[in-house]
N, C-alpha and C positions, 0 to 999 in steps of 0.2 A: 809143136808150138806154133801158134798163128801170129804173124807179124803184119801190122798195118803200116805200109810205107807211104809217107806223105811228103811229096816233093813236086817241083815244077818241071824238071828236065827229064823227058821220056828216055833219052839215051842213058843217062845216069841211073835212072830207075831200073831200066832193063838190065844193066850190069849188076846192080845190087840184087835184083830178083834172082838172077842166075846164080850168084854167089850164095845167097841165103837158101835157095832151094837145094843147092848141092850140099849144104850143111844140114839139111833135114827140116828146114822151116817151111811152113805153108805161108805164102806171101800174097797179100791183097794190096794192089797199088792203084788207087783211083787216079784218073787223069784230069778231072775237073773239080773245082771247089765244091760244087753241090754234091758230086759223087763222094768226095772226101767227107763232107759233113754227114751224109747218109750212112757211110761206112762206120764213122765214129759212133753215131747214135745207135747203130745196130749192135755194137759192142761184141762182135764175134772175133775177137783177137786177144792176145795175151800181152803184147807189147806194141806200142805205137812209136814209129820212127819219124822224127821231124827233121827234114833235111835243111841244110843251110841255104838251099835254093828258094825256100819260102821267105816271104817278107817277114820281118820281125812281128808285125801286127798280126799277120795270118798265123804264124807259129804260136803266138800267145793265145789267140782265139781258139785254135784247134787243141792246144794243150788244156785249156780250161774246159772245153767240151769233152775231152777224154776223161778228165777228172770227174766231171759231173755224170757222164753216162756209163763209165766203166772204171769205177774207183779201184778195182782189183788189178787193173792193167798198168804195166810199167810204161814209162816214157823215156825214150832215148833221143837225145839231140845230137845230130851229126853237125859238127861245127867246122868252119874253115880254120879257126885260130885256137880253139880250145877255150875261148871266152865263154863263160856261162852266164846267160841272161837270167837274173833273179826273178823276172816276171814269168818266165817259162818254167823255171825250177824243175828241170828234168831229174829223173832218178839216176840217170847216167848221161855223161857227155863224152863223145868220142870225136877226135879230129879225123876228118875224112882222109887225110894223107897217111894216117897210121895203118890203113889197109883193112882188108876184109876180116882178118883174124881179130883185130881190135874191136871191130863192129860186132862180130859174133859173140865175143866175150862180154861186151857191154849189154847186149840183148839178154844173154843168159843171167848176168848179175841182176839186171833190172827185174826180170821175171821172178827170179828166186827171192829177191828182196820183198816183192809184193806178196808172194805166196806165204812167206814167213810172217808178215804183218797180219794177214787175214786169219791165220790159225790161232 
């Protein structure tokens, strides 16, 4: 499964990439906004992760771009508090402090939910 990781902190992204790749995911993590937009438009992923390190406005814009360019892709928001922004409306929300297993489970749920809707 291909995961598009969208966030602003390279150290945090590097940790998440390591964890997700160890769990068998293929991870793409653009480092600049224009790279993120290009990756979203390419649609070569199954789930997009939106990190709490993004501004709310950027997260909303990227979520909308994901929905337009890759409607079959799930969206997982990684939150600091568990608060779910209705403007982003992710398929899954996970609190960062819940750890890697919670994130992996959320990615799998979001992907399977989208696959079931398409069939």
